[in-house]
C-alpha positions, 0 to 999 in steps of 0.5 A: 663261544668264540673263545671256546672254539679258538682254544682247540684250534690253536692247540690243533695248529700247534700240534700241526706245526710240531708234526711239520717240524718233525717231518722236516727234521726227518727229511735232512737225515741222510739215507743210503741210496739203494742204487749206485751208478758207475761210468764204465767208459770213465772207469776204463779210461781212468784206471791204471789196471785197465790202461795196462790192459788197453796198452797190451791190446793196442800193442797186439793190434799194432803188431797185426797191422805191421804184419798186414802191411808187410804181407801187402808189400810182398804181394804187391811186389809179387804182382808186379813181378808176375805182370812182367813175366806175362810178357814172356811166358806162354799163356798156359804157364802164366795162367797157372802162376796167376791162379796160384797167386790168387789162391795165395792172396785168398789164403793170406786174407783168410788167415789175417781176418781170423787173426783180427777176429781172435784179437777182437775176442781177446780184447773182449775177454780181457775186458770181461776178465777185468770187470770180473776181477774188480767186482769185489771192489765194487761190492765193497763200496756198495756195502759201505754205502748201504746199496743193493745194486750198482748199475752202468750209468748208461742204463740209468735215465737220470741220477744224482752225482752223489750216487756215482762211484766211478772216481772212488772205484778208480782209486780203490782199483788202482790201490788194489791192483798196484804192483800186480804187473801181469794182472794174473792174480791177487783178486780183491777179497772181502771179509765174510758177512751175513748181509745180502750180497749187493748186485753189481750189474755192468752190461758188456760192451756191444761187439764192434768189428774192426777191419784192417786193410 
């Protein structure tokens, strides 16, 4: 009786071992990740094309800052001159000059604030344009990896380093846009395919208000 029980038990254990071995073998088969991540800040810091855009925006910001300093110096000089005139001019005449000076200060401040907002808008538009131009590069990487989505790494709570494509994206972007100094054209294109288009999801940066004294 014992022998008849042990035989089917051994067969069952052998089958179980084979099943476990088959499952273990399947576990080591690499499966393309359905989602890839991208470090947007690192992409902008490491890409030569993004650096070129950043340098252009920085130059515009420096020019505006220099203009603000020049205006401030001129207004300070005018204010000192007006203070000296106050000693000799009749009150009514001085008041008219003072009101005109105040109106000038308000007008210049409004104009410079508008320039600052325009610069901030240009910076955001340049960033969004860059993201739009590199989307074909990211799409190509996603297709090669068999991924369906590319997400900003900040939107992901936890991920493995193997799904991050930032370094690869930087290399390909630099190769794609090398020699396109003005960044005006030459967008990367992909060959036509019947496979579904991977979804590239990169949220834009939150707007920040920069003030220039």
